[in-house]
C-alpha positions as CSV (number, residue, x, y, z in Angstrom):
1,M,23.7,29.1,-6.2
2,S,26.1,29.6,-3.2
3,D,26.6,26.8,-0.7
4,T,24.9,28.9,2.0
5,S,21.8,29.4,-0.1
6,R,21.7,25.8,-1.1
7,R,21.9,24.7,2.6
8,A,19.2,27.3,3.5
9,L,16.9,25.6,1.0
10,Q,17.8,22.2,2.4
11,L,16.9,23.4,5.9
12,L,13.6,24.8,4.8
13,S,12.9,21.5,3.1
14,L,13.6,19.7,6.4
15,F,11.4,22.0,8.4
16,A,8.6,21.5,5.8
17,A,8.8,17.7,6.6
18,R,9.1,18.1,10.4
19,R,8.9,21.3,12.4
20,R,11.4,20.4,15.1
21,W,15.0,19.0,14.6
22,P,18.0,18.4,16.9
23,L,21.0,20.4,15.8
24,S,23.1,17.3,15.3
25,E,20.5,15.9,12.8
26,L,20.3,19.2,10.9
27,A,24.1,19.2,10.6
28,S,24.2,15.6,9.5
29,R,21.5,16.1,6.9
30,T,23.2,19.2,5.4
31,R,26.6,17.6,5.7
32,V,28.2,20.4,7.7
33,S,29.5,21.0,11.2
34,E,27.1,22.0,14.0
35,R,28.8,25.4,14.0
36,T,28.0,25.9,10.3
37,A,24.5,24.6,10.9
38,R,24.0,27.3,13.6
39,R,25.1,30.0,11.1
40,D,22.7,28.6,8.5
41,I,19.8,28.8,11.0
42,E,20.8,32.4,11.6
43,T,20.6,33.0,7.9
44,L,17.0,31.8,7.9
45,R,16.2,34.1,10.7
46,Q,17.6,37.1,8.8
47,L,15.4,36.1,5.9
48,G,12.3,36.3,8.2
49,Y,11.7,32.7,9.1
50,P,10.8,32.3,12.8
51,V,13.2,29.6,13.8
52,T,13.3,29.3,17.6
53,T,15.7,27.5,19.9
54,V,14.2,24.7,21.9
55,R,16.0,24.0,25.2
56,G,16.3,20.7,27.0
57,P,17.3,17.1,26.2
58,A,14.7,16.9,23.4
59,G,15.6,20.4,22.2
60,G,17.0,21.8,19.0
61,Y,15.4,24.1,16.5
62,E,11.8,24.6,15.6
63,L,10.0,26.6,12.9
64,R,7.0,28.1,14.6
65,T,3.6,27.1,13.3
66,G,1.5,29.6,11.4
67,H,4.4,30.6,9.1
68,P,3.8,29.4,5.5
69,L,6.6,27.7,3.7
70,P,7.2,28.2,0.0
71,P,5.0,25.7,-2.0
72,L,6.6,22.6,-3.5
73,L,9.9,23.3,-1.7
74,F,11.9,20.2,-2.8
75,D,15.6,19.7,-3.0
76,D,16.9,18.0,-6.1
77,E,16.9,14.5,-4.6
78,Q,13.3,14.9,-3.4
79,A,12.1,16.3,-6.7
80,L,13.7,13.4,-8.6
81,A,12.2,10.8,-6.1
82,V,8.7,12.3,-6.6
83,A,9.1,12.2,-10.4
84,V,10.2,8.6,-10.3
85,A,7.3,7.6,-7.9
86,L,4.7,9.4,-10.1
87,Q,5.9,7.5,-13.2
88,T,6.2,4.1,-11.6
89,A,3.0,4.2,-9.4
90,P,0.5,1.5,-10.3
91,S,-2.8,2.7,-11.8
92,S,-4.8,1.5,-8.8
93,V,-6.9,4.6,-8.6
94,L,-9.2,5.8,-11.4
95,G,-7.5,8.7,-13.3
96,L,-4.2,8.2,-11.6
97,G,-2.2,7.8,-14.8
98,E,-3.4,11.1,-16.3
99,D,-3.2,12.9,-13.0
100,A,0.3,11.6,-12.4
101,A,1.5,12.8,-15.8
102,R,0.1,16.3,-15.1
103,A,1.7,16.3,-11.7
104,V,5.1,15.6,-13.3
105,D,4.6,18.4,-15.8
106,T,3.7,20.7,-12.9
107,L,6.8,19.7,-10.9
108,K,9.0,20.5,-13.9
109,Q,7.9,24.1,-13.8
110,V,9.2,24.7,-10.3
111,V,12.6,22.8,-10.3
112,S,16.0,24.0,-11.4
113,P,16.8,23.9,-15.1
114,A,19.4,21.2,-14.5
115,L,17.0,18.9,-12.7
116,R,14.3,19.6,-15.3
117,S,16.7,18.3,-17.9
118,T,17.3,15.2,-15.9
119,M,13.5,14.6,-15.5
120,D,13.0,15.1,-19.3
121,A,15.5,12.4,-19.9
122,L,13.9,10.1,-17.4
123,R,11.1,8.7,-19.5
124,L,9.9,5.4,-17.9
125,T,7.8,2.7,-19.3
126,T,6.3,0.3,-16.8
127,L,5.2,-3.2,-17.9
128,Q,2.9,-5.6,-16.0
129,N,4.1,-9.2,-15.7
130,Y,2.0,-12.3,-15.6
131,W,2.0,-12.6,-11.8
132,E,0.7,-9.1,-11.0
133,F,-3.0,-9.3,-10.1
134,S,-4.0,-5.7,-9.5
135,A,-7.5,-5.0,-8.3
136,P,-9.9,-2.9,-10.4
137,P,-9.1,0.8,-10.1
138,I,-10.7,2.5,-7.0
139,P,-12.8,5.7,-7.4
140,P,-11.0,8.6,-5.8
141,A,-14.1,9.5,-3.9
142,A,-14.1,6.1,-2.2
143,L,-10.4,6.4,-1.3
144,R,-11.0,9.9,0.2
145,T,-14.0,8.6,2.2
146,V,-12.3,5.6,3.6
147,G,-8.9,7.3,4.0
148,G,-10.6,10.2,5.8
149,A,-12.4,7.8,8.2
150,V,-9.1,6.1,9.0
151,R,-7.2,9.3,9.6
152,H,-9.9,10.9,11.8
153,Q,-10.8,7.7,13.6
154,E,-14.5,7.8,12.6
155,L,-16.8,4.9,12.4
156,L,-17.4,3.7,8.8
157,V,-20.5,2.2,7.3
158,F,-20.2,0.3,4.0
159,E,-21.8,-2.3,1.9
160,T,-19.9,-5.2,0.2
161,L,-20.0,-5.2,-3.6
162,R,-20.1,-8.2,-5.8
163,T,-16.9,-9.4,-7.4
164,D,-17.9,-7.7,-10.7
165,G,-18.3,-4.4,-8.8
166,T,-22.1,-4.2,-8.8
167,R,-24.0,-3.3,-5.7
168,P,-26.7,-5.9,-4.5
169,H,-30.2,-4.6,-4.0
170,P,-31.8,-5.2,-0.6
171,R,-34.3,-7.6,-2.3
172,D,-31.4,-9.6,-3.9
173,A,-30.5,-13.0,-2.4
174,D,-26.9,-12.0,-2.0
175,F,-27.5,-8.7,-0.2
176,V,-25.7,-8.3,3.0
177,P,-26.7,-5.5,5.5
178,P,-24.2,-2.7,5.8
179,R,-21.3,-3.2,8.1
180,R,-20.3,-0.8,10.9
181,V,-16.6,-0.9,11.5
182,E,-13.7,0.9,13.1
183,P,-11.4,1.6,10.2
184,H,-7.8,1.4,11.4
185,H,-5.4,1.0,8.4
186,L,-5.2,1.2,4.6
187,V,-2.7,-1.3,3.2
188,V,-1.5,-1.7,-0.4
189,W,-0.2,-5.2,-1.1
190,A,0.5,-6.8,-4.5
191,G,-1.3,-4.0,-6.3
192,R,-4.5,-4.3,-4.2
193,W,-5.8,-2.0,-1.6
194,Y,-7.1,-3.4,1.7
195,L,-9.0,-1.9,4.6
196,V,-8.1,-3.3,8.1
197,A,-11.0,-2.7,10.4
198,Y,-12.6,-3.9,13.6
199,D,-16.2,-5.1,12.9
200,L,-18.6,-3.9,15.6
201,T,-21.2,-6.6,14.8
202,E,-18.8,-9.6,14.8
203,H,-16.5,-8.1,17.4
204,A,-13.5,-9.3,15.4
205,W,-10.8,-7.9,13.1
206,R,-11.5,-8.2,9.4
207,V,-9.6,-7.4,6.2
208,H,-11.6,-6.1,3.2
209,R,-10.7,-5.4,-0.4
210,L,-11.2,-1.7,-0.9
211,D,-12.5,-2.2,-4.5
212,Q,-15.3,-4.3,-3.0
213,I,-16.6,-1.6,-0.7
214,H,-19.4,0.9,-1.2
215,A,-18.7,3.4,1.6
216,H,-21.5,5.5,3.0
217,A,-21.0,9.2,3.9
218,P,-18.8,9.8,6.9
219,T,-20.6,9.2,10.2
220,G,-18.6,11.8,12.3
221,K,-18.7,9.3,15.2
222,R,-15.2,8.9,16.7
223,F,-13.7,5.7,18.2
224,V,-10.7,4.9,20.3
225,R,-7.9,3.2,18.3
226,R,-7.2,-0.5,19.1
227,E,-4.0,-2.4,18.8
228,V,-4.2,-4.9,15.9
229,P,-3.6,-8.6,16.8
230,G,0.1,-9.2,17.3
231,G,0.8,-5.5,16.7
232,D,1.7,-6.1,13.0
233,V,-0.8,-4.9,10.5
234,A,1.2,-6.3,7.5
235,Q,1.3,-9.8,9.1
236,L,-2.5,-9.5,9.7
237,V,-3.3,-8.7,6.1
238,M,-0.9,-11.4,4.6
239,T,-2.2,-14.2,6.9
240,T,-5.9,-13.4,6.6
241,H,-7.4,-16.0,4.2
242,D,-10.9,-14.4,3.8
243,R,-9.8,-10.9,2.7
244,G,-12.0,-10.9,-0.4
245,D,-9.4,-12.1,-3.0
246,T,-10.7,-13.8,-6.2
247,V,-9.2,-16.2,-8.7
248,S,-7.6,-14.4,-11.6
249,A,-8.6,-15.4,-15.2
250,W,-6.3,-18.1,-16.4
251,E,-6.7,-20.8,-19.1
252,C,-6.1,-23.4,-16.4
253,V,-7.7,-23.1,-12.9
254,G,-7.5,-25.9,-10.3
255,S,-7.6,-26.5,-6.6
256,A,-6.3,-28.9,-4.0
257,Q,-6.5,-29.5,-0.3
258,L,-3.3,-28.8,1.6
259,D,-2.3,-30.1,5.0
260,L,-1.4,-26.6,6.1
261,P,-3.4,-23.9,8.1
262,A,-5.2,-21.3,6.0
263,E,-3.1,-18.5,7.4
264,T,0.1,-20.1,6.3
265,V,-1.2,-20.7,2.8
266,A,-2.6,-17.2,2.6
267,R,0.8,-15.7,3.5
268,W,2.6,-17.5,0.6
269,A,0.0,-18.0,-2.1
270,P,0.6,-16.0,-5.2
271,G,-1.8,-13.1,-6.0
272,G,-4.9,-14.0,-7.8
273,S,-5.6,-17.1,-5.7
274,V,-8.2,-18.0,-3.1
275,V,-7.6,-19.8,0.2
276,E,-10.4,-21.5,2.1
277,H,-10.2,-22.5,5.7
278,L,-11.2,-26.2,6.3
279,D,-10.0,-26.8,9.8
280,A,-7.1,-25.9,12.1
281,G,-4.5,-27.8,10.0
282,R,-6.1,-28.0,6.5
283,S,-7.0,-25.5,3.8
284,R,-8.0,-25.5,0.1
285,L,-6.1,-23.4,-2.4
286,T,-7.6,-22.5,-5.8
287,I,-5.2,-21.0,-8.3
288,G,-4.7,-20.5,-12.0
289,A,-1.7,-20.7,-14.3
290,W,-0.8,-20.8,-18.0
291,S,-0.8,-24.7,-18.0
292,W,-1.9,-27.6,-15.7
293,A,1.8,-28.3,-15.1
294,G,2.1,-24.7,-13.9
295,V,-0.7,-25.1,-11.4
296,A,0.8,-28.4,-10.2
297,G,4.2,-26.7,-9.8
298,I,2.8,-24.0,-7.6
299,L,1.0,-26.4,-5.4
300,I,4.1,-28.5,-4.7
301,T,6.0,-25.4,-3.6
302,F,4.1,-25.6,-0.3
303,D,5.9,-28.8,0.6
304,A,2.7,-30.4,2.1
305,D,0.6,-33.4,1.4
306,L,-2.1,-32.8,-1.3
307,S,-5.5,-34.4,-1.6
308,D,-8.9,-33.9,-3.3
309,V,-7.1,-32.4,-6.3
310,R,-9.5,-31.0,-9.0
311,P,-10.1,-31.2,-11.9
312,P,-8.8,-34.5,-13.4
313,E,-6.5,-32.6,-15.8
314,L,-4.7,-31.2,-12.7
315,V,-4.4,-34.7,-11.3
316,E,-2.8,-36.0,-14.5
317,A,-0.4,-33.0,-14.6
318,C,0.7,-33.8,-11.0
319,Q,1.3,-37.4,-11.9
320,R,3.4,-36.4,-15.0
321,L,5.4,-33.9,-12.9
322,A,6.0,-36.7,-10.3
323,R,7.4,-39.0,-13.1
324,R,9.7,-36.3,-14.4
325,L,11.0,-35.6,-10.9
326,T,11.8,-39.3,-10.3
327,R,14.0,-39.3,-13.4
328,I,16.3,-36.7,-12.1
329,G,19.6,-38.3,-11.5
């Protein structure tokens, strides 16, 4: 492939990602001078692509809407990035593993022989470590419904599922009426999907585990987007203690009261733990580990006073750990 043809494909790939580009950025991305970039733009025009010149300070070049780009137009770096992402993506959506494998096979059919050889050699095996606490896989239909409501800014109605994934009946004691919320963001953190929404009944921001939601059909009712508290959606998710997390299954599970606010503990507690708000300066952390000493070790990383430690086995482990630490020279 000639350098001009290669750069033409790079330009089409850039226009596929964004319709308008300043000349300087196009030249930088294709690693040529602005004069050469202009010639490459002219090559695209000769091939029938309607690239127009946009005047003014925010000008540059734009591929007019309505003109289809070739499907799956990736340069080598993009195709390799997609292949790696498909093989390393966590199986957080039902069927993702099989679908990802099929997508890699499809991608191989449209890339260059050299890149196909690289992809064939890139066989990855992902392993889960002990501290990854992914949520149960999410049905694709639920992801489409909630994701569509977020994208189109439509009110969402959903019921909260039990921790085992079952849906309470209206006659059950733990049944909670459906919530009406403004869905603003989907966030993936530590292998778990969260919905950040404004609750119209409580008039407050809430964070919900997506695997614990039974979403109703789209309402079609639009809302005006709000600004999340502090303007940082990541910080909101990480510091919200009542986001629906549950304690992961460990041989040893214990808890303690910490002289720290719940939002601070929620930000730094490992996955698979539960944080309870007690008052403005105190919270309770429940966590599991492979041993009682492991639970004790996690608790002391918060560098705060502990009280009401449960169960007795955890109290004994804390005392043993304290004696070991005092013997350090």
